[in-house]
Steps between C-alpha positions, in 0.01 A plus 500: 500500500559166347836312465625560149610137469157387570273540189159652536187318400419597127178676625690703753779581257245625241305701749821677617616547146170661404485731792854606458468552129194717545641697801854561407547460129173623336528863643875522366394364157205752489732787594758390241226477224389859596857623478540327163186656353609839617826445309300424185513117509188257479496314829239247653504296812301183506453167672439165330492139588470278810705556704486857386798661318547869522624660185607859402514539119680799349552610142557802288219605276676367203574157640237225425614285802572592850802451733385379844570413860312203623489349851361139512493221754652157466295291727707180461827681610320746736681793351424815298626584153582858400514502121610804291447481104647754290322526153774700331752216508281205606704428823369388834633539840386276794538532870359233726433548867284414796171673586712757672640608164178682447626810659565868404879456465484199254196640314669850456825341386299308230292805397817705473653235268198482294469863442871582481593207270180496299414868462808698621267652764533555873181483701457789733322290766765236507780772522318672780491182713873448477802720590741619238756243419253213577511378139 
C-alpha cells in the first residue's frame, strides 16, 4: 500500500482507478439499473471518455432527460468525483474522495440518494446490504 501523501504516477492512478471502477462500481450500477427497470423506470449504465466515466442514467418513461449518478477521475488532483444530477429540479450533488471512495458503502449511499430524492424509490438490493436504521 502506498503512502496517501505520496502521489501515484498518473499511469498507476489511472490503472487503479479503471480496475476499481470495473470491479467495485460497475456491478452495483448494473444491479441498481435492474432494480430501477423492475420498478418501471428506464435505466442504463454506460462508460464514456478517457479516463472512463461510469454513469447510471435513470428516468421515468415520460421524462425526456435522465437523472444520473456518474463517477469520474480527476487525474490532476488524483481524486474521484461522485456526481448526482436530478433532472426534476436541475440540482447537482458532488462528493470528492480518493480511489478508496469507490466502495460499496459510498456507492450505496449515492444510489440511495439518487433513487430516494429523484424518484421516491428505495432499491431492494441497497436495502438488503444495510441493516435497518442505516439511513
